Backbone bond lengths (Angstrom), bond angles and torsions (degrees), N, CA, C in turn:
res aa  C-N    CA-C-N  psi(-1)  N-CA   C-N-CA  omega(-1)  CA-C   N-CA-C  phi
1 X - - - 1.449 - - 1.547 108.98 -
2 X 1.338 115.12 -38.15 1.464 118.42 -179.24 1.547 109.22 -65.11
3 X 1.289 118.96 -37.72 1.445 124.45 177.89 1.538 110.60 -60.11
4 X 1.316 117.20 -41.00 1.456 121.99 178.08 1.525 110.04 -61.60
5 X 1.324 118.60 -48.19 1.498 120.46 -179.32 1.545 111.46 -63.02
6 X 1.346 116.63 -37.50 1.465 118.79 178.25 1.533 111.01 -63.17
7 X 1.298 116.04 -42.62 1.490 119.87 -179.42 1.559 108.41 -70.14
8 X 1.303 117.72 -38.71 1.457 121.90 178.44 1.507 110.57 -61.79
9 X 1.325 117.06 -50.27 1.480 121.69 178.97 1.526 111.73 -63.19
10 X 1.289 116.23 -37.40 1.467 120.56 177.57 1.563 109.87 -62.32
11 X 1.318 114.69 -45.00 1.466 119.92 179.35 1.535 109.73 -62.63
12 X 1.305 118.12 -45.86 1.473 122.58 178.84 1.502 111.39 -60.57
13 X 1.341 117.53 -46.28 1.469 120.57 177.85 1.512 112.38 -62.81
14 X 1.327 116.91 -39.14 1.476 121.19 177.33 1.508 110.81 -62.04
15 X 1.333 117.56 -46.15 1.434 122.50 -179.65 1.537 111.58 -63.41
16 X 1.358 116.55 -42.51 1.440 120.92 178.69 1.512 110.44 -63.13
17 X 1.355 117.98 -40.44 1.416 122.82 178.78 1.542 111.68 -62.46
18 X 1.351 114.58 -43.94 1.498 118.66 176.91 1.459 112.73 -62.51
19 X 1.340 117.96 -44.93 1.461 120.40 179.38 1.533 112.08 -63.92
20 X 1.316 116.02 -38.84 1.482 120.35 177.76 1.503 110.67 -63.79
21 X 1.359 117.60 -41.85 1.456 120.16 178.75 1.527 110.30 -65.45
22 X 1.335 115.70 -41.70 1.496 118.72 179.98 1.532 110.46 -64.91
23 X 1.319 118.25 -40.67 1.442 121.52 -179.50 1.543 114.00 -67.95
24 X 1.321 116.98 -21.30 1.466 119.73 179.23 1.513 113.59 -84.85
25 X 1.300 115.96 -12.43 1.468 118.49 -179.20 1.501 108.59 -80.52
26 X 1.311 116.73 120.16 1.482 120.72 -179.23 1.528 112.04 -82.12
27 X 1.286 116.20 154.29 1.436 120.88 179.81 1.543 108.45 -108.75
28 X 1.310 116.22 135.91 1.455 120.59 176.58 1.537 109.93 -82.02
29 X 1.279 116.51 -17.74 1.458 119.36 -170.86 1.505 111.17 -70.61
30 X 1.363 117.15 128.96 1.449 119.61 170.57 1.521 108.74 -74.20
31 X 1.335 118.08 166.19 1.476 120.47 178.17 1.525 111.87 -57.40
32 X 1.306 118.12 151.68 1.472 122.98 177.58 1.494 112.18 -53.35
33 X 1.361 118.80 -37.44 1.426 120.92 179.83 1.526 113.07 -61.07
34 X 1.327 117.13 -33.73 1.461 121.64 175.52 1.543 109.89 -68.05
35 X 1.336 115.80 -44.52 1.472 121.29 -179.25 1.502 109.82 -62.67
36 X 1.330 118.22 -46.68 1.472 122.11 179.83 1.521 109.79 -59.34
37 X 1.347 116.47 -45.16 1.463 119.22 179.22 1.507 111.92 -62.39
38 X 1.352 117.31 -41.05 1.454 120.03 179.58 1.536 111.97 -64.28
39 X 1.367 114.79 -41.35 1.481 118.86 178.86 1.537 110.16 -64.65
40 X 1.372 116.29 -40.54 1.444 119.26 178.61 1.554 111.88 -64.37
41 X 1.342 116.71 -37.23 1.492 119.24 176.22 1.512 108.55 -66.30
42 X 1.338 119.17 -43.59 1.452 121.62 179.88 1.539 111.07 -62.30
43 X 1.332 117.28 -41.31 1.484 120.50 178.01 1.516 109.37 -63.00
44 X 1.339 116.02 -42.61 1.471 120.05 -179.60 1.518 111.37 -62.92
45 X 1.324 117.37 -42.45 1.468 121.02 -179.99 1.528 111.34 -65.28
46 X 1.329 114.91 -39.17 1.491 118.76 179.14 1.519 110.96 -67.19
47 X 1.361 115.96 -43.39 1.435 119.46 -179.73 1.542 110.96 -64.69
48 X 1.348 115.87 -39.03 1.471 120.51 178.80 1.546 110.70 -63.02
49 X 1.285 118.10 -38.11 1.476 119.50 179.90 1.503 112.01 -74.02
50 X 1.325 118.36 -26.34 1.464 122.36 -179.85 1.524 113.42 -87.16
51 X 1.368 118.22 -18.12 1.478 120.43 -176.24 1.509 111.31 -62.14
52 X 1.329 118.40 -28.95 1.447 119.20 -178.36 1.535 111.69 -67.67
53 X 1.343 116.07 -25.40 1.465 118.84 -175.56 1.548 112.46 -107.78
54 X 1.308 116.89 -24.40 1.467 119.15 -178.05 1.512 110.42 -125.80
55 X 1.310 115.73 153.98 1.463 122.16 177.28 1.519 106.80 -92.52
56 X 1.324 117.72 90.66 1.451 120.67 -175.45 1.531 110.79 -91.74
57 X 1.348 112.14 151.15 1.452 120.63 175.11 1.550 109.53 -66.41
58 X 1.325 117.71 137.21 1.444 122.43 -178.83 1.501 113.53 -75.79
59 X 1.318 119.24 -14.55 1.459 123.63 -176.71 1.534 109.51 -63.12
60 X 1.343 115.60 139.71 1.472 118.29 179.96 1.496 112.66 -75.79
61 X 1.307 116.70 152.95 1.443 123.58 174.01 1.515 108.38 -79.62
62 X 1.302 117.86 132.74 1.506 121.18 -178.90 1.542 108.50 -89.26
63 X 1.303 115.35 111.28 1.488 121.29 178.40 1.486 107.81 -85.46
64 X 1.391 117.76 120.10 1.424 122.04 -173.57 1.536 112.92 -98.31
65 X 1.305 119.20 -47.45 1.487 120.77 -177.19 1.515 109.43 -155.68
66 X 1.313 114.69 161.80 1.458 123.97 179.63 1.520 109.38 -131.75
67 X 1.346 116.38 132.58 1.461 120.06 176.08 1.556 107.71 -127.12
68 X 1.320 114.24 123.09 1.457 119.84 -179.14 1.528 109.61 -90.69
69 X 1.342 117.12 129.96 1.454 121.51 176.38 1.518 110.33 -95.74
70 X 1.332 117.19 -37.04 1.481 119.73 -179.87 1.500 110.18 -155.25
71 X 1.275 114.48 153.84 1.503 120.92 172.79 1.521 107.72 -152.13
72 X 1.303 114.69 140.30 1.456 120.89 179.22 1.530 108.16 -159.24
73 X 1.325 114.89 152.73 1.463 119.68 176.74 1.492 107.04 -83.58
74 X 1.329 115.44 138.49 1.467 123.41 175.16 1.508 110.36 -126.81
75 X 1.358 116.49 147.98 1.412 120.34 176.22 1.498 108.45 -108.17
76 X 1.351 116.17 125.56 1.459 122.33 179.08 1.514 105.74 -127.62
77 X 1.323 115.28 104.95 1.463 122.68 -173.38 1.507 108.06 54.01
78 X 1.327 118.65 -119.12 1.472 119.31 179.45 1.515 115.16 -89.51
79 X 1.331 115.70 -2.84 1.471 120.72 -174.52 1.525 110.29 -92.61
80 X 1.321 115.68 132.28 1.486 123.34 172.11 1.556 105.00 -108.22
81 X 1.315 116.00 110.25 1.437 121.38 -174.67 1.506 110.73 -122.97
82 X 1.331 116.16 152.92 1.460 122.76 175.33 1.532 106.99 -95.13
83 X 1.319 115.72 116.46 1.456 122.01 177.23 1.520 107.73 -92.97
84 X 1.357 115.53 117.45 1.459 121.67 -176.86 1.525 107.85 -121.91
85 X 1.364 116.15 129.55 1.446 117.80 175.01 1.503 109.91 -132.81
86 X 1.289 116.16 155.74 1.443 122.32 179.77 1.512 110.49 171.88
87 X 1.331 117.36 -148.65 1.461 123.54 -179.51 1.525 109.29 -132.81
88 X 1.353 114.09 147.33 1.443 118.91 170.31 1.516 109.52 -126.39
89 X 1.308 115.05 146.26 1.440 121.33 176.46 1.497 109.84 -102.28
90 X 1.323 115.00 134.62 1.500 118.38 -179.54 1.512 109.27 -143.42
91 X 1.309 114.33 171.35 1.450 121.15 176.53 1.497 105.22 -129.22
92 X 1.369 114.76 122.21 1.456 121.35 -178.80 1.518 109.94 -81.75
93 X 1.340 118.15 151.81 1.468 121.03 179.93 1.509 111.34 -59.00
94 X 1.299 115.51 131.75 1.481 120.76 178.66 1.524 114.78 88.87
95 X 1.347 117.30 -2.83 1.483 119.50 -177.82 1.549 106.50 -120.05
96 X 1.327 114.45 144.87 1.478 121.74 176.29 1.485 112.83 -87.45
97 X 1.347 117.40 -33.97 1.457 121.89 -174.07 1.522 111.44 -77.06
98 X 1.333 112.74 150.31 1.498 119.41 174.54 1.468 108.73 -83.50
99 X 1.334 112.74 151.60 1.463 119.97 177.92 1.542 109.33 -123.22
100 X 1.298 117.46 134.98 1.460 122.45 178.46 1.508 108.21 -102.33
101 X 1.347 116.58 124.49 1.419 122.48 -173.28 1.494 112.03 -129.47
102 X 1.347 119.49 136.89 1.432 121.05 177.66 1.550 111.61 -75.17
103 X 1.292 117.30 153.86 1.446 120.17 176.55 1.545 109.15 -144.13
104 X 1.307 114.63 152.46 1.448 123.34 170.94 1.485 106.38 -138.20
105 X 1.314 115.15 124.68 1.458 121.97 -177.93 1.486 111.85 -124.81
106 X 1.312 116.46 145.34 1.477 122.13 169.40 1.514 104.87 -108.33
107 X 1.306 117.84 123.50 1.487 122.97 179.60 1.507 109.81 -121.27
108 X 1.313 113.78 146.13 1.471 120.50 177.85 1.538 107.87 -125.35
109 X 1.308 114.18 131.05 1.498 119.23 176.90 1.510 107.71 -97.93
110 X 1.328 117.78 137.13 1.474 117.75 -179.58 1.535 110.95 -74.59
111 X 1.332 115.15 176.09 1.434 122.10 -173.13 1.540 114.18 -58.83
112 X 1.337 115.34 -36.51 1.503 116.90 -178.97 1.502 112.34 -80.96
113 X 1.385 117.39 -5.93 1.439 121.29 174.16 1.530 114.75 78.70
114 X 1.311 119.20 8.10 1.466 122.01 -176.17 1.512 113.46 -104.98
115 X 1.316 117.59 -27.50 1.452 121.02 -175.31 1.524 110.24 -113.12
116 X 1.327 114.64 146.31 1.465 121.48 -179.17 1.540 110.10 -119.57
117 X 1.342 115.55 152.26 1.450 122.62 175.71 1.505 108.33 -131.95
118 X 1.313 116.21 140.10 1.456 122.75 171.75 1.523 106.46 -80.31
119 X 1.337 118.22 131.10 1.465 122.22 178.89 1.494 108.30 -114.70
120 X 1.333 115.33 129.41 1.451 121.63 178.96 1.544 108.15 -126.61
121 X 1.297 116.42 135.18 1.465 120.16 -177.88 1.545 106.98 -96.88
122 X 1.337 113.55 142.05 1.435 121.14 -178.74 1.509 110.26 -141.20
123 X 1.347 118.06 144.08 1.431 120.42 175.79 1.553 109.24 -75.11
124 X 1.301 116.08 147.61 1.446 119.73 175.60 1.508 109.99 -70.83
125 X 1.330 117.70 170.13 1.435 120.81 -178.21 1.503 113.54 -63.53
126 X 1.348 116.92 -27.04 1.462 119.05 178.13 1.531 112.30 -84.42
127 X 1.341 116.74 -9.16 1.435 122.62 177.16 1.518 114.76 76.49
128 X 1.285 117.64 3.33 1.470 121.15 -174.90 1.528 112.38 -96.50
129 X 1.313 118.39 -20.92 1.484 120.03 -179.78 1.523 109.26 -130.95
130 X 1.287 114.30 165.09 1.475 121.92 179.57 1.520 107.86 -118.29
131 X 1.336 114.54 150.30 1.433 120.01 -178.39 1.520 108.27 -138.33
132 X 1.335 117.01 143.42 1.453 123.24 176.48 1.527 108.26 -92.47
133 X 1.336 113.65 130.78 1.484 120.75 171.48 1.514 105.18 -107.39
134 X 1.339 115.21 135.96 1.473 120.35 -178.09 1.498 110.63 -118.44
135 X 1.321 115.48 135.36 1.479 122.67 -178.12 1.531 108.14 -123.28
136 X 1.354 115.97 116.31 1.435 118.10 179.67 1.534 112.15 -64.57
137 X 1.319 117.01 141.41 1.453 122.12 177.57 1.522 108.36 -96.07
138 X 1.303 113.78 144.78 1.500 118.46 -172.46 1.502 114.59 -73.17
139 X 1.334 115.61 -28.35 1.469 118.26 -171.63 1.522 108.19 -97.71
140 X 1.326 116.87 134.19 1.446 122.63 177.03 1.517 109.35 -95.78
141 X 1.388 114.10 147.68 1.459 117.60 179.83 1.510 110.62 -88.16
């Protein structure tokens, strides 16, 4: 009987240790609501830039889900940004089928840690330098 309790307590301690280790691992991923908002902003910016050349449908794209494959902090000059990549599922206007699309986002968290901004890099008009444009996201974490 004593042997049973020793094994039982060993199992319990092992499980507690595993859960404690798992709980201490931080996640870089912002909430899905932030990712969805960032993807919607990116889609809007892309559509706006293409409207001058194409006659696009005004109907919004229905964003269904987001799956993150990887996220890590990267340093770019003075900028510390969260690089997030994965796939999002959406439904385009006039189509019934879902479409799975890859995405890569650069996100910046403000100093108080509650608000996020989408960061997009763009070349300057002279083409010699690059500049980050930041777009605030509506949803707070």
